[in-house]
Structures are given as structure tokens and as C-alpha cells.
C-alpha positions in Angstrom: -12.4 5.9 22.2 -10.2 5.2 19.1 -10.2 1.6 17.8 -7.1 -0.3 19.1 -5.9 -0.8 15.5 -6.2 2.9 14.8 -4.3 3.7 18.0 -1.5 1.3 16.9 -1.5 2.9 13.4 -1.1 6.4 14.9 1.6 5.2 17.2 3.6 3.7 14.4 3.2 6.8 12.2 4.4 9.0 15.0 7.4 6.7 15.6 8.3 6.7 11.9 8.0 10.5 11.6 10.1 11.0 14.8 12.8 8.8 13.3 12.8 10.7 10.0 13.2 14.0 11.9 16.0 12.6 14.0 17.7 11.2 10.9 17.5 14.2 8.6 18.6 16.5 11.4 21.4 14.3 12.5 20.1 13.8 16.0 20.8 10.0 16.1 24.6 10.2 16.5 25.8 13.8 16.8 24.8 14.5 20.4 28.1 16.0 21.5 29.3 17.9 18.4 31.9 15.3 17.3 30.7 15.4 13.7 30.0 19.1 13.3 31.7 21.0 10.5 32.7 23.8 12.9 32.5 24.3 16.7 29.9 26.9 17.5 30.6 28.8 20.7 27.3 30.6 21.0 24.4 32.5 19.4 22.8 35.7 20.7 19.1 35.4 20.6 17.2 38.7 20.6 13.7 39.3 21.7 12.7 42.0 19.2 9.7 43.1 21.3 11.6 43.7 24.6 15.1 44.1 23.3 16.3 41.4 25.7 19.4 39.5 24.5 20.4 36.0 25.5 23.5 34.1 24.5 22.9 30.4 23.8 26.1 28.4 24.5 24.8 24.9 25.4 25.5 22.5 22.5 22.2 20.6 22.8 20.2 23.9 22.8 22.1 25.2 19.8 21.4 22.0 17.9 17.8 21.9 18.9 17.3 25.4 17.5 19.2 24.7 14.3 22.2 26.9 15.1 24.9 24.3 14.4 26.6 23.6 11.1 27.1 19.9 10.2 28.9 17.9 7.5 26.4 15.1 7.5 22.9 16.4 8.5 20.5 16.5 5.6 19.0 19.7 7.1 20.4 22.2 9.5 17.0 23.6 10.6 17.0 21.9 14.0 14.2 20.1 15.9 12.1 23.1 16.8 11.7 24.0 13.1 11.1 20.4 12.1 8.4 20.1 14.7 6.8 23.3 13.4 7.0 22.0 9.9 5.2 18.8 10.9 2.5 20.8 12.7 2.0 23.0 9.6 1.7 20.0 7.3 -0.6 18.1 9.6 -2.8 21.2 9.9 -3.2 21.8 6.2 -4.0 18.1 5.7 -6.5 18.1 8.5 -8.2 21.3 7.3 -8.0 20.3 3.6 -6.1 23.4 2.6 -5.4 22.8 -1.0 -1.9 22.8 -2.6 1.5 21.4 -2.8 4.5 22.0 -0.6 7.7 23.8 -1.6 11.0 24.8 0.0 13.2 27.4 -1.7 16.8 26.7 -0.7 17.1 23.1 0.4 20.8 22.4 1.2 20.9 18.5 1.2 17.1 18.2 1.0 16.3 17.2 4.6 13.2 19.4 5.1 11.8 18.3 1.8 12.5 14.7 2.6 10.5 15.1 5.8 7.6 16.8 4.0 7.5 13.8 1.6 7.6 11.4 4.6 4.6 13.2 6.1 2.6 12.8 2.9 3.6 9.1 2.8 2.7 8.6 6.5 -0.7 10.2 6.0 -1.5 8.4 2.7 -1.7 11.6 0.6 -1.0 10.6 -3.0 -2.0 13.8 -4.7 0.2 16.6 -3.3 3.7 17.2 -4.6 6.8 18.4 -2.8 8.8 20.9 -4.9 12.5 21.1 -4.3 13.8 24.5 -5.4 17.5 25.3 -5.3 20.4 26.3 -7.5 22.3 23.2 -6.4 25.4 25.3 -6.8 25.3 27.6 -3.8 24.3 31.3 -3.3 23.8 33.7 -6.2 25.4 37.2 -6.5 23.5 39.5 -4.2 22.9 42.1 -7.0 21.7 39.8 -9.9 20.2 36.7 -8.3 22.5 34.6 -10.5 26.2 33.7 -10.5 28.2 33.4 -13.7 30.6 30.8 -12.4 29.4 27.2 -12.9 31.5 26.0 -10.0 29.6 24.4 -7.1 30.4 26.0 -3.8 32.2 23.4 -1.6 29.4 23.1 1.0 26.6 23.0 -1.5 24.8 19.8 -2.4 24.4 18.8 -6.1 21.0 17.9 -7.6 22.2 14.3 -7.8 23.2 14.3 -4.1 19.8 15.5 -3.0 18.1 13.0 -5.3 20.2 10.3 -3.8 19.2 11.4 -0.3 15.5 11.0 -1.2 16.4 7.5 -2.6 18.1 6.5 0.6 14.9 7.2 2.5 12.9 5.4 -0.2 11.0 8.6 -0.9 12.0 9.5 -4.4 8.9 9.2 -6.6 6.6 11.2 -8.9 5.4 13.3 -5.9 8.8 14.8 -5.6 9.6 17.5 -8.3 12.9 19.4 -8.6 13.2 23.0 -9.7 17.0 23.5 -10.3 18.4 26.9 -11.1 18.6 30.5 -9.8 15.2 31.5 -8.4 14.8 34.4 -10.7 15.0 31.9 -13.6 13.3 28.8 -12.2 10.4 30.2 -10.2 8.6 32.5 -12.7 7.9 29.5 -15.0 7.6 26.8 -12.4 4.6 24.6 -13.1 3.3 25.0 -9.6 -0.5 25.7 -9.4 -1.4 26.0 -5.8 0.7 25.8 -2.6 -0.3 25.1 1.0 3.3 25.2 2.5 5.8 27.8 1.3 9.1 27.4 3.2 11.7 30.0 2.4 15.4 29.2 3.2 17.3 31.3 0.7 18.9 33.5 3.3 19.6 36.4 1.0 17.4 39.4 0.2 17.2 38.6 -3.5 16.4 34.9 -3.0 13.8 35.7 -0.4 12.2 38.5 -2.5 12.0 36.3 -5.6 10.4 33.4 -3.7 7.8 35.6 -2.2 7.2 37.5 -5.5 6.6 34.4 -7.6 5.1 31.9 -5.1 3.1 33.8 -2.5 0.3 34.6 -5.0 0.0 30.8 -5.4 -0.4 30.1 -1.7 -3.9 29.1 -0.7 -5.8 30.8 2.1 -4.9 29.0 5.2 -1.5 28.0 3.8 1.7 28.6 5.7 4.7 30.9 4.9 7.7 29.7 6.9 10.8 32.0 6.9 13.7 30.0 8.1 16.2 32.8 8.7 14.1 35.8 9.5 16.0 36.7 12.6 19.4 35.4 11.4 20.0 37.6 8.4 19.1 41.3 8.0 18.7 40.8 4.2 16.1 38.1 4.6 14.2 40.1 7.2 14.2 43.2 4.9 12.8 41.3 2.0 10.0 39.9 4.1 9.1 43.2 5.6 9.2 44.9 2.2 6.9 42.3 0.6 4.4 42.3 3.5 4.2 46.1 3.5 3.8 46.4 -0.3 1.0 43.8 -0.2 -0.8 45.0 2.9 -0.1 41.8 4.9 -0.6 42.5 8.6 -1.0 39.0 9.9 1.2 38.6 13.0 4.5 36.7 12.6 4.8 33.7 15.0 8.3 32.9 16.2 9.4 29.3 16.1 12.8 29.5 17.6 15.6 32.1 17.8 15.6 32.7 14.0 12.5 31.2 12.3 9.0 32.7 12.0 5.8 31.9 10.1 2.4 33.2 9.3 -0.8 31.8 7.7 -2.3 33.5 4.7 -5.6 35.0 5.7 -6.9 36.5 2.4 -6.3 35.8 -1.3 
């Protein structure tokens, strides 16, 4: 049996991580949609094996599955994806899979904040959390860049994301930022090895660039998490193209109506 002090430590860690998840995902106050940016009436979830279609209209289920826009949430990925991210991080820590964590496309930084909280909770002082984003919005679909320096109204600035880390008391040397369009920032990124590669760039070119430049750095046993695989055709096409070109046949595991992941089996 675990020592009573160890049991209490585990309980407090679980409590802390649950509160961080509920905070970054805006589950503490927005239980009825009062603070959402837009009212979402439904989402059609498709089972791509059977072709079965199911419309989700219940607000709580939409929010749980990250299908709700919000003005205040630090991440829109929902509780199911936050739980899967926690499981992935805890697995690589338990199995000693080497490497840092990265998210490409971070919005207000909530998923990265949670990854840093996990490292803090488990006492890991070596791994880094890389926060990669343009901090301006989406690029042009053809070029991967956008000429305009204007920040799209819904996008979070680098300063805003850094402030969010500060608010959680999690901004330190283990958090590293990679600002810029992925085609510019990722090829020269000083990332040596990864154990968590979380893709949330939505577009074909953003997803393609993240896989091209970062998947070779993912350790065997590491996780590739594709946030919007079943939400955007472009994202799905980029993943399928990359997997086919590199002979990756590992099955995709579905997290919720839109997100999938797989673990790297060979180098």
C-alpha cells in the first residue's frame, strides 16, 4: 500500500491538475454558454468507419468535446482532449520517453500552460514546453505566410500568451516561445528531441510544415496529437499525405469528435 504521505501528495497533485484543466478550458464559470463568443447550435460527428452521423446539440457535450468558441478560455480544446493530453504526458514521464513538448498553434496558450503545469506537478525540471505560433492569426493558404502585419481580432499576441503563463505562475526558463510563421520558425527551431508533438494549426500548410520539420525529432514512444483531424479537410489531407509518404501505418486513435493521436513506433 502507498505511504499515507504519498497518497496525500498524489491527491493534491490530481486536485491541482484538475483545477488547471478547468481553468484553462473555462469550465469554472461558463457552464451555460453565457460567456461564449458565439452560440453554437450543433456539430455533426461522423464515424468514418461506419459512416454513421450524429448531431451534438447539448451545450455541455459540445463544451466537453471542444466544439465551442469562447472569448475567455485559454484553450478551446475541451476536457476530453485535455484529459488525453494529460494521459500522454504522464505516460511519457512514466516510461522515460525522452524529449520536450511542443504545440504548434496555441491560441491563448492554454494547452501549453497545462503541459507546463504537468511538468511542475511531477517535478520534472529538464523538459521544455515549446510554444509555436504566429501570434497574428492564420497564414495565407498558398504561402504559409501573410504579408499584412495586422493581428487578426481573435488571435492572441505573444505578450498576451506570456501574461497568461505568468498568471498561472508558470512562466520560467522551461517555457520557450517560437513566434512566426511555421515555415520560418520551425526549420531552425532549437528543438533537439520531442516526446509530445501537438498539432493545432488547422490548415493544410500549417499541419504539413509542423510534421515535416518536427516529426523527425519525435522520439520512439512519443505522441503525435492532431487537434482538428476530423474538423478540417485540409488538416486531415496533410496528415494522410505525410503518413503515406513516410510509411506510417500506426493506427489513429480517436479522442473525441475531431481529435486523433498516434504513438511513434519506429525512428
